[in-house]
C-alpha positions in Angstrom: -32.4 -25.4 10.9 -35.8 -24.2 12.2 -36.6 -20.6 12.8 -39.1 -18.5 15.0 -40.4 -15.2 13.7 -41.6 -13.3 16.8 -43.6 -10.0 16.7 -42.9 -8.6 20.1 -44.5 -5.9 22.2 -47.9 -7.6 22.8 -49.4 -8.4 26.1 -50.5 -11.9 26.7 -53.4 -13.3 28.7 -54.7 -16.6 29.8 -53.9 -20.0 31.4 -50.9 -22.1 30.6 -50.3 -25.7 31.7 -46.7 -26.7 32.4 -45.4 -29.8 30.6 -43.9 -32.8 32.5 -40.4 -32.2 33.8 -37.7 -32.9 31.3 -35.0 -33.6 33.9 -37.2 -36.0 35.8 -38.4 -37.8 32.7 -34.9 -38.6 31.6 -34.2 -40.3 35.0 -37.5 -42.2 35.2 -37.2 -43.5 31.6 -33.8 -45.0 32.4 -35.3 -46.6 35.5 -37.6 -48.8 33.4 -34.4 -50.9 32.7 -34.4 -52.0 36.4 -37.2 -54.6 35.9 -38.5 -57.1 33.4 -42.0 -56.1 34.4 -44.2 -53.4 32.9 -43.8 -49.8 34.0 -46.4 -47.2 33.1 -45.4 -43.5 33.0 -47.7 -40.5 32.5 -47.1 -36.8 31.9 -44.0 -37.5 29.8 -43.1 -34.3 27.9 -43.2 -34.6 24.1 -39.8 -33.0 23.5 -36.7 -33.8 21.4 -34.4 -35.0 24.2 -37.0 -37.3 25.8 -38.1 -38.7 22.5 -34.5 -39.5 21.6 -34.2 -41.4 24.8 -37.4 -43.3 24.2 -36.1 -44.3 20.7 -32.8 -45.4 22.2 -34.6 -47.6 24.7 -36.7 -49.1 21.9 -33.5 -49.9 20.0 -32.1 -51.6 23.1 -35.1 -53.9 23.0 -37.5 -52.3 25.5 -41.2 -52.9 24.5 -42.8 -49.5 24.3 -46.5 -48.8 23.9 -48.0 -45.4 23.6 -51.2 -45.4 25.8 -52.3 -41.8 25.1 -51.0 -38.3 25.1 -47.8 -38.2 27.1 -48.4 -41.7 28.5 -46.4 -44.8 27.7 -45.8 -48.3 29.1 -42.3 -49.9 29.0 -41.3 -53.5 29.4 -37.6 -54.5 29.5 -37.9 -58.2 29.6 -36.0 -59.0 26.3 -33.2 -56.6 26.0 -30.6 -56.7 23.2 -27.4 -55.9 25.2 -25.3 -56.3 22.1 -26.7 -53.1 20.9 -24.7 -51.3 23.6 -21.5 -52.0 21.7 -22.8 -51.2 18.2 -21.9 -48.3 16.1 -25.6 -47.3 16.0 -25.6 -47.0 19.8 -22.4 -45.0 19.8 -24.0 -42.5 17.5 -27.4 -42.3 19.2 -26.0 -42.2 22.7 -23.5 -39.5 22.0 -26.3 -37.2 20.9 -28.0 -37.1 24.3 -26.5 -36.4 27.7 -29.3 -38.1 29.5 -28.3 -41.4 28.0 -25.6 -41.6 30.7 -28.3 -42.7 33.1 -28.9 -46.1 31.4 -25.5 -47.3 32.8 -26.6 -47.5 36.4 -29.7 -49.7 35.9 -27.9 -51.9 33.3 -24.9 -52.4 35.7 -27.1 -53.2 38.6 -29.3 -55.7 36.7 -26.9 -57.3 34.2 -23.5 -56.5 35.6 -22.4 -54.3 32.7 -23.1 -51.0 31.2 -21.6 -48.9 28.3 -22.0 -45.4 27.0 -20.3 -43.2 24.4 -19.3 -39.7 25.6 -22.8 -38.1 25.8 -23.8 -34.8 24.2 -26.1 -32.1 25.4 -25.9 -28.3 25.9 -22.5 -26.6 25.3 -22.6 -24.7 28.6 -19.2 -25.6 30.0 -17.4 -28.6 31.3 -19.7 -31.3 32.7 -17.6 -34.1 34.0 -18.8 -37.7 34.5 -16.3 -38.6 37.3 -19.0 -38.8 40.0 -21.0 -41.4 38.1 -18.0 -43.8 37.5 -16.4 -43.3 40.9 -19.7 -44.3 42.5 -19.8 -47.5 40.3 -16.2 -48.3 41.1 -17.0 -48.0 44.9 -19.9 -50.5 44.4 -17.3 -53.0 43.0 -17.4 -52.4 39.2 -14.3 -52.2 37.0 -14.0 -49.2 34.7 -12.6 -48.8 31.2 -12.4 -45.9 28.8 -11.5 -46.1 25.1 -10.0 -42.7 24.6 -9.9 -43.1 20.8 -13.5 -44.0 20.5 -14.6 -41.9 23.5 -16.5 -44.9 24.9 -17.0 -45.7 28.6 -17.6 -49.2 30.1 -18.3 -50.5 33.6 -18.6 -54.2 34.4 -19.4 -56.2 37.5 -19.8 -59.9 36.5 -20.1 -61.0 40.1 -22.6 -58.3 41.0 -22.3 -55.1 43.0 -21.8 -54.8 46.7 -23.2 -52.0 48.9 -20.8 -49.5 50.5 -20.5 -46.1 52.0 -19.5 -43.2 49.7 -19.1 -39.5 50.0 -19.7 -37.9 46.6 -17.3 -35.1 45.6 -20.2 -33.1 44.2 -24.0 -33.3 44.6 -24.5 -34.3 41.0 -28.2 -35.0 40.1 -27.6 -37.4 37.3 -24.6 -38.9 39.1 -26.7 -39.6 42.2 -29.6 -41.0 40.1 -27.2 -43.3 38.3 -25.6 -44.6 41.5 -29.0 -45.0 43.2 -30.3 -47.2 40.3 -27.2 -49.4 40.4 -27.3 -49.7 44.2 -31.0 -50.6 44.2 -30.0 -54.1 43.0 -26.6 -54.4 44.8 -25.9 -56.8 47.7 -26.2 -55.2 51.1 -26.6 -51.5 52.1 -25.3 -48.5 50.3 -25.0 -45.1 51.9 -24.6 -42.0 49.6 -23.6 -38.8 51.4 -23.7 -35.5 49.7 -26.4 -36.9 47.5 -28.4 -34.6 45.3 -31.9 -34.1 46.8 -33.8 -32.3 44.0 -37.5 -33.2 43.7 -36.8 -35.1 40.5 -34.3 -37.3 42.3 -36.9 -37.8 45.1 -39.4 -38.9 42.5 -36.9 -41.5 41.2 -36.4 -42.9 44.7 -40.1 -43.0 45.4 -40.7 -44.8 42.1 -38.0 -47.4 42.9 -39.6 -48.0 46.3 -43.0 -48.6 44.6 -41.1 -51.2 42.5 -40.1 -53.0 45.7 -36.8 -51.1 46.4 -35.7 -50.0 49.9 -34.5 -46.4 49.9 -34.6 -44.2 52.9 -33.5 -40.6 53.6 -35.4 -39.4 50.5 -35.2 -35.6 50.3 -32.0 -35.3 52.3 -28.4 -35.4 51.2 -27.8 -38.8 52.8 -29.5 -41.7 51.0 -29.5 -45.3 52.3 -30.3 -48.0 49.9 -30.9 -51.6 50.9 -30.3 -53.7 47.8 -33.0 -56.1 46.7 -32.8 -59.2 44.4 -35.3 -57.8 41.9 -37.7 -55.0 41.2 -41.2 -55.1 39.8 -44.0 -53.2 37.9 -45.2 -49.8 38.9 -47.0 -46.7 37.7 -45.5 -43.2 37.9 -46.5 -39.7 37.0 -43.9 -37.1 36.2 -44.0 -33.7 38.0 -44.7 -30.5 36.2 -41.5 -28.9 34.9 -40.2 -26.3 37.4 -37.9 -24.7 34.8 -40.8 -24.2 32.5 -42.9 -22.7 35.3 -40.1 -20.3 36.1 -39.9 -19.4 32.4 -43.6 -18.5 32.3 -43.2 -16.3 35.4 -40.4 -14.4 33.7 -42.4 -14.2 30.4 -45.4 -12.7 32.2 -43.4 -10.1 34.0 -41.4 -9.1 30.9 -44.5 -8.7 28.7 -46.6 -7.1 31.5 -49.1 -9.9 30.9 -51.8 -11.5 33.1 -51.0 -15.2 33.1 -52.1 -18.1 35.3 -49.8 -21.2 35.4 -51.9 -24.2 36.2 -51.2 -27.2 38.4 -47.6 -26.3 39.3 -47.1 -28.6 42.3 -46.2 -25.7 44.6 -44.6 -27.9 47.3 -41.9 -29.0 44.8 -40.9 -25.5 43.7 -38.7 -24.7 46.6 -37.3 -21.1 46.6 -38.2 -20.5 42.9 -41.3 -18.3 43.6 -39.5 -16.2 46.3 -36.4 -15.7 44.0 -38.7 -14.1 41.4 -40.3 -12.0 44.1 -36.8 -10.6 44.9 -37.0 -9.0 41.4 -40.2 -7.4 42.5 -42.5 -9.7 40.6 -45.9 -10.5 42.1 -46.2 -14.3 42.4 -49.6 -15.2 43.8 -50.6 -18.7 45.0 -54.1 -19.7 44.0 -54.6 -23.3 45.2 -52.0 -25.2 43.2 -51.8 -22.5 40.5 -49.5 -19.5 40.1 -51.1 -16.2 39.1 -48.9 -13.4 37.7 -50.9 -10.2 37.4 -50.0 -7.6 34.7 -47.1 -5.5 36.0 -48.4 -2.3 34.5 -46.0 -0.2 36.7 -43.1 -2.5 36.3 -41.2 -4.3 39.1 -38.4 -3.3 41.4 -35.5 -5.4 42.5 -35.1 -5.7 46.2 -31.9 -4.6 48.1 -30.2 -6.4 50.9 -30.9 -5.1 54.5 -27.6 -3.1 54.4 -28.6 -1.4 51.2 -26.2 -3.3 48.9 -27.6 -4.5 45.6 -29.0 -8.0 45.1 -27.0 -11.0 44.0 -28.8 -14.1 42.7 -26.7 -17.2 42.5 -27.3 -20.9 41.7 -26.7 -23.7 44.2 -27.5 -27.4 44.6 -31.1 -28.0 45.8 -32.7 -26.6 47.9 -30.7 -23.6 46.4 -31.8 -21.9 43.2 -31.5 -24.1 40.1 -28.9 -23.0 37.5 -31.4 -23.7 34.7 -33.4 -20.6 35.7 -30.5 -18.1 36.0 -30.8 -17.2 32.3 -34.5 -16.3 32.9 -33.6 -14.2 35.9 -31.0 -12.4 33.8 -33.3 -11.5 31.0 -36.2 -10.5 33.3 -33.8 -8.1 35.2 -33.1 -6.2 32.0 -36.5 -4.4 32.4 -36.6 -4.1 36.2 -36.0 -1.0 38.4 -32.6 -1.4 40.0 -29.6 -3.6 39.6 -28.7 -7.2 40.2 -25.7 -9.4 39.9 -26.3 -12.9 38.5 -23.7 -15.4 39.6 -23.6 -18.6 37.6 -21.3 -20.8 39.7 -21.8 -24.2 38.1 -21.2 -23.7 34.3 -18.7 -21.3 32.8 -20.2 -20.8 29.4 -23.9 -20.2 30.3 -23.8 -16.4 30.4 -22.2 -15.9 27.0 -25.6 -15.4 25.4 -25.7 -12.0 27.0 -24.0 -10.4 24.0 -27.3 -11.0 22.1 -29.3 -9.2 24.8 -26.7 -6.3 24.7 -27.3 -6.1 21.0 -31.0 -5.7 21.8 -30.2 -2.7 24.0 -29.9 -4.4 27.5 -27.5 -2.9 30.0 -25.4 -5.8 31.0 -21.8 -5.9 32.2 -20.3 -9.4 31.8 -17.8 -9.4 34.6 -16.3 -12.8 33.8 -17.6 -16.2 32.5 -19.6 -16.6 35.8 -20.9 -13.2 36.7 -23.0 -10.5 35.0 -24.4 -7.3 36.4 -27.7 -6.1 35.0 -28.9 -2.5 35.1 -32.7 -2.5 34.5 -34.4 -0.2 32.0 -37.6 0.0 34.1 -39.5 -0.2 30.8 -38.4 3.4 30.0 -36.7 2.0 26.9 -37.7 -1.3 25.3 -35.4 -4.0 23.9 -35.0 -3.8 20.1 -35.9 -6.6 17.8 -33.0 -8.5 16.2 -31.9 -11.7 14.6 -30.4 -14.3 17.0 -29.2 -18.0 17.1 -30.3 -20.1 20.1 -27.1 -21.6 21.6 -28.7 -24.0 24.2 -32.1 -24.8 25.7 -32.2 -22.2 28.5 -30.5 -19.4 26.7 -32.9 -20.1 23.8 -36.0 -19.6 25.9 -34.5 -16.5 27.5 -33.9 -15.0 24.0 -37.5 -15.9 23.1 -38.8 -14.1 26.2 -36.7 -11.1 25.2 -38.1 -11.2 21.7 -41.7 -11.3 22.9 -41.1 -8.2 25.0 -39.2 -6.3 22.3 -40.7 -3.9 19.7 -40.6 -5.1 16.2 -40.1 -8.6 14.7 -37.2 -10.8 15.9 -35.9 -13.9 14.3 -34.4 -16.8 16.3 -32.6 -19.5 14.4 -31.6 -23.0 15.6 -34.9 -23.4 17.5 -34.2 -27.1 17.7 -32.3 -26.2 20.9 -35.6 -24.8 22.4 -37.6 -27.8 21.1 -35.2 -30.1 23.1 -36.7 -28.8 26.3 -40.1 -27.1 25.6 -43.1 -29.0 24.2 -45.0 -27.3 21.3 -43.9 -24.0 22.7 -45.1 -21.9 19.7 -48.6 -23.4 19.8 -48.9 -22.9 23.5 -47.7 -19.3 23.4 -50.1 -18.5 20.5 -53.0 -19.8 22.7 -52.3 -16.9 25.1 -51.9 -14.3 22.4 -48.2 -14.4 21.3 -47.4 -13.5 17.7 -45.0 -16.3 16.9 -44.5 -18.3 13.7 -42.4 -21.4 13.1 -40.7 -21.7 9.7 -38.4 -24.4 8.3 
């Protein structure tokens, strides 16, 4: 189990380039299964979860060629579908939640798709019903082996387009259904579809492959099925979650940091949400500049004087992946804020570690926490911690970088799942962080 040793209390300075978006990459990589022709993808983040999926695709028979740093070509013209029912696949697929998205393209193209119960962060219940209910509406039959925890969908006569109203705007569920419907017969309408920028990217990629998807960016997608899809090139967006992480890091450490090439138009309300905490977020072309907050930052109040609540919501609402960052940044603000994590019931449990560091947090229930900021009048204290998941892990790392003394974070493999070479990149802007085995 890897470990970070962090000497906190230092101000950082410089430019940092966000990696490619993890959540987009997982969708786009699965979409290479839609065509036998070559697909080239650039700006792929070099992180554990993405690399696991690339390995899984290779074991499935996808021809993979690394063209350069963060750029690959993929060709799915000679797949070994028997691998899908092998013990090796059951082991590899269960270790990665993103593997669920191989089912849609395989079902659309070959009439069958299988997946073991996928893994991922332990942040609460994350059901798969939306995925499989969508496949069933397209005409697939569904089976589940409870003993082996193995899912299967089959449509030997192909899929047929239909109208469906999703019971939740699931991002991965929408992506999976879109990929299946792209090769179905006739027209599919998906209402209450997710509309995150990463889902928009997937739809645009499929259209470049010859697909016919309209309504991109809205919650109603219409997909005209086509007989086949072809080659294309695609570039992954910068990771909005990492961008938000760097905003929070700059504020907490009173650092002057410029985040380069952020694709501002795809950030939605993220910059304004950090501004509600009193953080100065300056737009400079397509960059974000966070000046050193030498006098701290003050949380806004609502017009009626009541204190701020920041909650997650489906896009274009605030992404749940950044609520952990908002929470830790609020510990040094002037004022109070309630963080309301609506979507996952176990994501706020890491707050006990921040309380151990001296943060003033009241965990009201599994979904809500009230934070009373220190206004930098007292600093967080260094401690030893264990990273429970990707987003809590980066939040604890930010807390450690702001704390006086040397902190230790164990289980950093969780952080590596979502952040590329994070220790190297932080050292480049002045962080005192060392990785040990």
